[in-house]
MIDO-645169 format. One line per 10 residues: number of its first residue (from 1); their letters; for each residue x, z, y of C-alpha. Coordinates in nm, 4 decimals, padded with zeros to 6 digits. Example, Ala and Ser with C-alpha at 12.3 -4.5 7.8 and 13.67 -1.06 7.14 Angstrom:
// MIDO-645169
1	AS	01.2300:00.7800:-00.4500 ~ 01.3670:00.7140:-00.1060
END
This chain:
// MIDO-645169
1	MQQRTAALIV	-01.8007:-02.9467:02.9130 ~ -01.6925:-02.6576:02.6916 ~ -01.4663:-02.4126:02.8702 ~ -01.1241:-02.3396:02.7247 ~ -01.0683:-01.9711:02.6571 ~ -00.7352:-01.7978:02.5987 ~ -00.6516:-01.4375:02.5116 ~ -00.3511:-01.2703:02.6706 ~ -00.2242:-00.9628:02.4838 ~ 00.0063:-00.7358:02.6818
11	AAGQGLRAGG	00.2509:-00.5766:02.4372 ~ 00.5526:-00.5166:02.6582 ~ 00.5400:-00.1376:02.6842 ~ 00.7639:00.1188:02.5195 ~ 00.4744:00.3333:02.3888 ~ 00.6858:00.6490:02.3689 ~ 00.4019:00.8999:02.3925 ~ 00.2784:00.7988:02.0482 ~ 00.6001:00.9302:01.8920 ~ 00.7926:00.7624:01.6131
21	ELPKQYQSIA	01.0921:00.5334:01.6296 ~ 00.8955:00.2223:01.7322 ~ 00.6776:00.1403:02.0345 ~ 00.3176:00.2107:01.9385 ~ 00.2187:-00.1586:01.9317 ~ 00.4617:-00.2073:01.6427 ~ 00.3693:00.1046:01.4482 ~ 00.1598:00.0561:01.1370 ~ -00.2020:00.1471:01.0727 ~ -00.3574:00.0543:00.7380
31	GQPVLAHAID	-00.0542:-00.1525:00.6459 ~ -00.0469:-00.3703:00.9586 ~ 00.1239:-00.3250:01.2961 ~ -00.1128:-00.2285:01.5781 ~ -00.0325:-00.5586:01.7508 ~ -00.1273:-00.7577:01.4401 ~ -00.4696:-00.5905:01.4311 ~ -00.5288:-00.6884:01.7955 ~ -00.4183:-01.0477:01.7323 ~ -00.6431:-01.0836:01.4275
41	ALGAHSAIGR	-00.9430:-00.9320:01.6068 ~ -00.9214:-01.1700:01.9033 ~ -00.8287:-01.4664:01.6852 ~ -01.1437:-01.4169:01.4776 ~ -01.3665:-01.5116:01.7740 ~ -01.4608:-01.8802:01.7674 ~ -01.4428:-01.9226:02.1465 ~ -01.0772:-01.8170:02.1722 ~ -00.8520:-02.1190:02.1337 ~ -00.5141:-01.9664:02.2180
51	IQVVIGAGQE	-00.3535:-01.6237:02.1899 ~ -00.0515:-01.5551:02.4104 ~ 00.1457:-01.2349:02.3587 ~ 00.3699:-01.0778:02.6229 ~ 00.6493:-00.8619:02.4793 ~ 00.9216:-00.6418:02.6222 ~ 01.2812:-00.7521:02.6583 ~ 01.4682:-00.7004:02.3315 ~ 01.1490:-00.6802:02.1211 ~ 01.1823:-01.0276:01.9685
61	ALYAGAIGSR	01.2670:-00.9039:01.6175 ~ 00.9884:-00.6445:01.6238 ~ 00.7431:-00.9117:01.7348 ~ 00.8491:-01.1546:01.4622 ~ 00.8052:-00.8852:01.1989 ~ 00.4639:-00.7898:01.3361 ~ 00.3086:-01.1366:01.3378 ~ 00.4489:-01.2462:01.0008 ~ 00.3305:-01.5980:00.9191 ~ 00.0645:-01.6126:01.1943
71	MLPPPVTGGA	00.0951:-01.9363:01.3896 ~ 00.1190:-01.8375:01.7566 ~ 00.2892:-01.9797:02.0662 ~ 00.6305:-01.8276:02.1426 ~ 00.5953:-01.4880:02.3102 ~ 00.6563:-01.4435:02.6816 ~ 00.8941:-01.1715:02.8013 ~ 00.7242:-00.9295:03.0391 ~ 00.8517:-00.7587:03.3510 ~ 00.9118:-00.4098:03.4816
81	TRRDSVLAGL	00.5405:-00.3361:03.5359 ~ 00.2200:-00.4254:03.3605 ~ 00.1262:-00.6496:03.6534 ~ 00.4551:-00.8392:03.6173 ~ 00.3896:-00.8822:03.2463 ~ 00.0369:-01.0144:03.2983 ~ 00.1607:-01.2560:03.5638 ~ 00.4241:-01.3899:03.3219 ~ 00.1583:-01.4363:03.0565 ~ -00.0803:-01.6150:03.2938
91	AAIDADRVLI	00.1950:-01.8611:03.3792 ~ 00.2111:-01.9627:03.0118 ~ -00.1631:-02.0194:02.9712 ~ -00.3606:-02.3352:03.0497 ~ -00.7259:-02.2338:03.0186 ~ -01.0499:-02.1993:03.2140 ~ -01.1176:-01.8417:03.1041 ~ -00.8790:-01.5680:02.9998 ~ -00.9241:-01.2375:02.8221 ~ -00.6506:-00.9880:02.9174
101	HDAARPFVPM	-00.6080:-00.7185:02.6542 ~ -00.3876:-00.4184:02.5821 ~ -00.2095:-00.4384:02.2453 ~ -00.2692:-00.0644:02.2035 ~ -00.6422:-00.1322:02.1543 ~ -00.6309:-00.2898:01.8065 ~ -01.0049:-00.2992:01.7297 ~ -01.2087:-00.5522:01.9296 ~ -01.5769:-00.5911:01.8351 ~ -01.6981:-00.9510:01.8475
111	AVIDRLLASL	-02.0132:-00.8432:02.0319 ~ -01.8078:-00.7111:02.3241 ~ -01.6273:-01.0449:02.3568 ~ -01.9656:-01.2224:02.3515 ~ -02.0928:-01.0037:02.6343 ~ -01.7789:-01.0516:02.8427 ~ -01.7757:-01.4303:02.8159 ~ -02.1486:-01.4556:02.8891 ~ -02.0975:-01.2543:03.2090 ~ -01.8508:-01.5119:03.3427
121	DAADGAVPVL	-02.1414:-01.7510:03.3969 ~ -02.2348:-01.5449:03.7059 ~ -01.9180:-01.3515:03.7934 ~ -01.5461:-01.4121:03.8348 ~ -01.4610:-01.1232:03.6067 ~ -01.6147:-00.8835:03.3558 ~ -01.4976:-00.5575:03.2028 ~ -01.6284:-00.3409:02.9160 ~ -01.7211:00.0120:03.0207 ~ -01.8505:00.3316:02.8619
131	PIADTLAEHG	-02.0279:00.6243:03.0285 ~ -01.8433:00.9529:03.0652 ~ -01.9953:01.2277:02.8522 ~ -01.7611:01.5138:02.9408 ~ -01.7852:01.7350:03.2469 ~ -01.5323:01.6322:03.5123 ~ -01.3653:01.8860:03.7387 ~ -01.0788:01.9099:03.9823 ~ -00.7654:02.0531:03.8255 ~ -00.4990:02.2794:03.9675
141	ATLGATVPRE	-00.3619:02.6206:03.8795 ~ -00.7255:02.7111:03.8108 ~ -01.0344:02.5058:03.7380 ~ -01.1784:02.3505:04.0522 ~ -01.5138:02.2084:04.1507 ~ -01.6965:01.9729:03.9194 ~ -01.7087:01.6036:04.0023 ~ -02.0352:01.4075:03.9642 ~ -01.9999:01.1786:03.6631 ~ -02.3230:00.9815:03.6851
151	ALVRVQTPQA	-02.1654:00.7007:03.8887 ~ -01.8403:00.6936:03.6886 ~ -01.7473:00.4935:03.3792 ~ -01.4463:00.4477:03.1525 ~ -01.3012:00.0964:03.1874 ~ -01.1594:-00.0698:02.8753 ~ -01.0001:-00.3991:02.7762 ~ -01.0230:-00.6865:02.7015 ~ -01.1139:-00.7839:03.0571 ~ -01.2456:-01.1364:03.1023
161	FRADAIRAAH	-01.1798:-01.3581:03.4024 ~ -01.2140:-01.7062:03.5317 ~ -00.8530:-01.8157:03.5176 ~ -00.8345:-01.9517:03.8727 ~ -00.9851:-01.6324:04.0117 ~ -00.7451:-01.3908:03.8406 ~ -00.4474:-01.6081:03.9348 ~ -00.5600:-01.5975:04.2974 ~ -00.5987:-01.2198:04.2750 ~ -00.2438:-01.1784:04.1455
171	AAWDPAREAT	-00.1065:-01.4111:04.4147 ~ -00.2772:-01.2116:04.6911 ~ -00.1842:-00.8648:04.5615 ~ 00.0725:-00.6604:04.7530 ~ 00.3709:-00.6381:04.5125 ~ 00.4634:-00.3004:04.6619 ~ 00.1477:-00.1534:04.5070 ~ 00.0885:-00.1026:04.1366 ~ -00.2555:-00.1941:04.0044 ~ -00.4206:00.0110:03.7321
181	DDAQMLRALG	-00.5755:-00.3026:03.5831 ~ -00.6473:-00.6666:03.6638 ~ -01.0091:-00.6059:03.7625 ~ -00.8846:-00.3893:04.0503 ~ -00.6944:-00.6855:04.1946 ~ -00.9941:-00.9154:04.1613 ~ -01.2184:-00.6651:04.3400 ~ -00.9615:-00.6368:04.6205 ~ -01.0001:-01.0120:04.6710 ~ -01.3715:-00.9596:04.7283
191	RVVATVEGSP	-01.4769:-01.1212:04.3998 ~ -01.7554:-00.9968:04.1745 ~ -01.6586:-00.8078:03.8580 ~ -01.9462:-00.7531:03.6166 ~ -01.9650:-00.4672:03.3671 ~ -02.0787:-00.4925:03.0066 ~ -02.1286:-00.2336:02.7371 ~ -01.7962:-00.1394:02.5809 ~ -01.7262:00.0290:02.2487 ~ -01.5587:00.3488:02.1263
201	LLDKLTQASD	-01.3558:00.1189:01.8995 ~ -01.1794:-00.0056:02.2121 ~ -01.0317:00.3322:02.2988 ~ -00.6604:00.3025:02.3656 ~ -00.4073:00.4427:02.1182 ~ -00.1815:00.6696:02.3227 ~ -00.0809:00.9780:02.1250 ~ 00.0341:01.0173:01.7656 ~ -00.3048:01.1724:01.6902 ~ -00.4734:00.8475:01.8023
211	LAAAERRLAP	-00.2723:00.6494:01.5479 ~ -00.3622:00.9003:01.2766 ~ -00.7320:00.8727:01.3681 ~ -00.7135:00.4932:01.3535 ~ -00.5547:00.5165:01.0096 ~ -00.8382:00.7397:00.8898 ~ -01.0942:00.5007:01.0339 ~ -00.9569:00.2127:00.8298 ~ -00.8809:00.4099:00.5130 ~ -01.2231:00.3459:00.3531
221	LMVSRTALGF	-01.1621:-00.0277:00.3986 ~ -00.8451:-00.0181:00.1863 ~ -00.8326:-00.0267:-00.1934 ~ -00.5435:00.0787:-00.4143 ~ -00.3727:-00.1493:-00.6665 ~ -00.0998:-00.0735:-00.9198 ~ 00.1003:-00.3333:-01.1131 ~ 00.3809:-00.3322:-01.3722 ~ 00.7069:-00.5263:-01.3646 ~ 00.9598:-00.5669:-01.6451
231	DVHAFTDGDS	01.2974:-00.7398:-01.6694 ~ 01.5931:-00.7607:-01.9068 ~ 01.9401:-00.9146:-01.8879 ~ 02.2165:-00.9389:-02.1455 ~ 02.5747:-00.8364:-02.0912 ~ 02.8462:-01.0965:-02.0431 ~ 03.2126:-01.0932:-01.9482 ~ 03.2888:-00.9157:-01.6245 ~ 03.3886:-00.5873:-01.4677 ~ 03.0795:-00.4771:-01.2703
241	IQLGGITIPH	02.7016:-00.5086:-01.2540 ~ 02.4442:-00.5217:-00.9768 ~ 02.1857:-00.2505:-01.0343 ~ 01.9257:-00.1322:-00.7867 ~ 02.0940:-00.3228:-00.5080 ~ 02.4399:-00.1666:-00.5490 ~ 02.7556:-00.2653:-00.7339 ~ 02.8529:-00.0430:-01.0268 ~ 03.1908:-00.0856:-01.2060 ~ 03.1440:-00.1501:-01.5784
251	SHALAGHSDA	03.3133:-00.3047:-01.8785 ~ 03.0746:-00.6026:-01.8615 ~ 02.8621:-00.7978:-01.6148 ~ 02.4974:-00.8969:-01.6522 ~ 02.4125:-01.2581:-01.7295 ~ 02.1514:-01.4293:-01.5157 ~ 02.0876:-01.7191:-01.2785 ~ 02.0914:-01.4799:-00.9779 ~ 02.2925:-01.1570:-00.9686 ~ 02.0798:-01.0332:-01.2658
261	DVALHAITDA	01.9751:-00.7059:-01.1008 ~ 01.7165:-00.5906:-01.3548 ~ 01.5919:-00.3005:-01.1406 ~ 01.5184:-00.5103:-00.8319 ~ 01.3696:-00.7865:-01.0459 ~ 01.1290:-00.5436:-01.2122 ~ 01.0179:-00.3995:-00.8766 ~ 00.9758:-00.7507:-00.7350 ~ 00.7451:-00.8472:-01.0214 ~ 00.5487:-00.5259:-00.9816
271	LLGTIGDGDI	00.4888:-00.5911:-00.6103 ~ 00.3900:-00.9519:-00.6750 ~ 00.1485:-00.8235:-00.9376 ~ -00.0317:-00.6015:-00.6862 ~ -00.1313:-00.9068:-00.4820 ~ -00.1812:-01.1361:-00.7827 ~ 00.0863:-01.3796:-00.6655 ~ 00.2662:-01.4831:-00.9827 ~ 00.6073:-01.3493:-01.0794 ~ 00.9677:-01.3767:-00.9694
281	GTHFPPSDPQ	01.0105:-01.7063:-01.1542 ~ 00.7170:-01.8550:-00.9614 ~ 00.8837:-01.7917:-00.6265 ~ 01.2492:-01.8274:-00.7316 ~ 01.2622:-02.0619:-01.0328 ~ 01.5887:-02.0368:-01.2301 ~ 01.5950:-02.4173:-01.2447 ~ 01.6537:-02.4276:-00.8687 ~ 02.0313:-02.4256:-00.8002 ~ 01.9887:-02.2574:-00.4609
291	WRGAASDRFL	01.9206:-01.9265:-00.6371 ~ 02.2376:-01.9381:-00.8502 ~ 02.4160:-01.6091:-00.7920 ~ 02.1646:-01.5069:-00.5211 ~ 02.1457:-01.1424:-00.4222 ~ 01.8252:-00.9923:-00.5609 ~ 01.7529:-00.7959:-00.2446 ~ 01.6313:-01.1308:-00.1060 ~ 01.3717:-01.1493:-00.3843 ~ 01.2533:-00.7943:-00.3240
301	AHARNLVVEA	01.2345:-00.8422:00.0544 ~ 01.0282:-01.1579:-00.0042 ~ 00.7808:-00.9700:-00.2229 ~ 00.7606:-00.6916:00.0368 ~ 00.6849:-00.9464:00.3101 ~ 00.4093:-01.1057:00.1022 ~ 00.2431:-00.7658:00.0583 ~ 00.2639:-00.6985:00.4321 ~ 00.1269:-01.0437:00.5196 ~ -00.1683:-00.9732:00.2893
311	GGRIDHVDVT	-00.2395:-00.6642:00.4999 ~ -00.1016:-00.4344:00.2309 ~ 00.0852:-00.1084:00.2516 ~ 00.3347:-00.0048:-00.0142 ~ 00.2603:00.3549:-00.1111 ~ 00.5128:00.4096:-00.3909 ~ 00.7469:00.2351:-00.6332 ~ 00.8834:00.3810:-00.9552 ~ 01.1535:00.2156:-01.1655 ~ 01.2949:00.3200:-01.5030
321	IICEAPKVGP	01.6328:00.1754:-01.6052 ~ 01.6902:00.1526:-01.9809 ~ 02.0478:00.1380:-02.1069 ~ 02.3185:00.3263:-02.2985 ~ 02.5835:00.2487:-02.0366 ~ 02.6739:00.2671:-01.7597 ~ 02.5444:00.6126:-01.6769 ~ 02.2858:00.5773:-01.4027 ~ 02.2714:00.9424:-01.2951 ~ 02.5783:00.9411:-01.0680
331	HRPAIRARIA	02.4463:00.6317:-00.8887 ~ 02.0805:00.7341:-00.8639 ~ 02.0912:00.8556:-00.4979 ~ 02.2577:00.5341:-00.3807 ~ 02.0131:00.3164:-00.5768 ~ 01.7161:00.5067:-00.4403 ~ 01.8420:00.4797:-00.0831 ~ 01.9075:00.1068:-00.1198 ~ 01.5637:00.0285:-00.2626 ~ 01.3990:00.2336:00.0135
341	AILGLAESKV	01.5977:00.0436:00.2769 ~ 01.4989:-00.2976:00.1386 ~ 01.1316:-00.2008:00.1266 ~ 01.1310:-00.0174:00.4594 ~ 01.0047:00.3000:00.2912 ~ 01.0956:00.6652:00.3070 ~ 01.3061:00.7659:00.0078 ~ 01.0269:01.0042:-00.0934 ~ 00.8222:00.6926:-00.1802 ~ 01.0852:00.5592:-00.4224
351	SVKATTTEQL	01.1452:00.7013:-00.7709 ~ 01.4445:00.6000:-00.9842 ~ 01.4711:00.7177:-01.3440 ~ 01.6938:00.6273:-01.6376 ~ 01.6698:00.6634:-02.0137 ~ 01.8231:00.5373:-02.3360 ~ 01.6587:00.4089:-02.6526 ~ 01.8553:00.6487:-02.8721 ~ 02.0808:00.3630:-02.9878 ~ 01.7810:00.1593:-03.1083
361	GFTGRREGIA	01.7172:-00.2035:-03.0177 ~ 01.9293:-00.4347:-02.8040 ~ 01.9845:-00.1738:-02.5308 ~ 02.0825:00.0797:-02.7980 ~ 02.3356:-00.1686:-02.9331 ~ 02.4721:-00.2033:-02.5755 ~ 02.3795:-00.5708:-02.5588 ~ 02.2103:-00.5492:-02.2198 ~ 01.9949:-00.3524:-01.9754 ~ 01.6177:-00.3447:-01.9274
371	AQALATVRLP	01.4044:-00.2044:-01.6461 ~ 01.0366:-00.1470:-01.5922 ~ 00.8698:-00.0689:-01.2615 ~ 00.5347:00.0361:-01.1235 ~ 00.4278:-00.0392:-00.7677 ~ 00.1261:00.1067:-00.5908 ~ -00.0049:-00.0577:-00.2745 ~ -00.3141:-00.0403:-00.0601 ~ -00.4826:-00.3662:00.0399 ~ -00.7734:-00.4484:00.2699
381	EDAA	-01.0914:-00.4513:00.0689 ~ -01.1604:-00.8178:00.1463 ~ -00.8103:-00.9158:00.0248 ~ -00.8132:-00.7124:-00.2958
END
């Protein structure tokens, strides 16, 4: 009978040493959160039938943003220690074999998983290891004696276990002690833990420099795409317009099925163009009454999410607003800040410009406003 295999990803830590405003498992490399890379890597293996993620208390929104549209079981909330978090995850899994993995190791070679699962035919657990190349020495105020390294290895994750064995190891472990990993608890129970060849790709992301190195590693696998968006709306009766996500007082309003924000509409179409996913009318048809008067930031956020779900990273957006009035200049900082907030970008990655048509054409006759936008994103090579 085929054995059921589950993967348990521990993502409950705070990850503060990596810097930034987010825990490292939710920081982005090559357009995807670190956690999403780990999920996709384990989910790509044919033997793994379930992926269970353990998150920290209060991380529900971060988790939802990280997994996007991936279909996964609800996350489990971890405890005060890694051991508590693993135990909570094990309680949610019904499987014969389990791979326990750190979310901060986003790259998991398929060959390592193959070796780990094969080792469970003769052992209760298996871990990937690498030899130590550097000289080891005792450390104090001055350099101490060297330590023999020939019998030492670096232990990585994922670690593979027979599910009943690792549950027994957790049940028998003294809760007053903190374990460095799950294999330590299994060894303490007197069970056999095999070792298999690990991979440098499995090195843990700890410092900000590790995240930067991971980004560089994936950079050659990303390709750049640029697309154009254009929109126009006529003036109608009213006393204000929506432009770039803000309200601007004016002698007229803009006519449209939604709030007629030409700037956000143009950027939305540009982003959809980078992933070849139709235009704003495809996703929000004007014939659908639910979009009557809708705020256009919803359209732009939707396009942003589609880019992210495709593994993309938005590098820059540039929008030019074309009108005689109102004057855009006084509102430019607010428009730029609002667009950046909707897209989750630094303001330095958003450009807002304005021009007139020297009183030529419909904008020159003050009949309406037009906008054109360019968006530049990076996509995984296999998605581009």
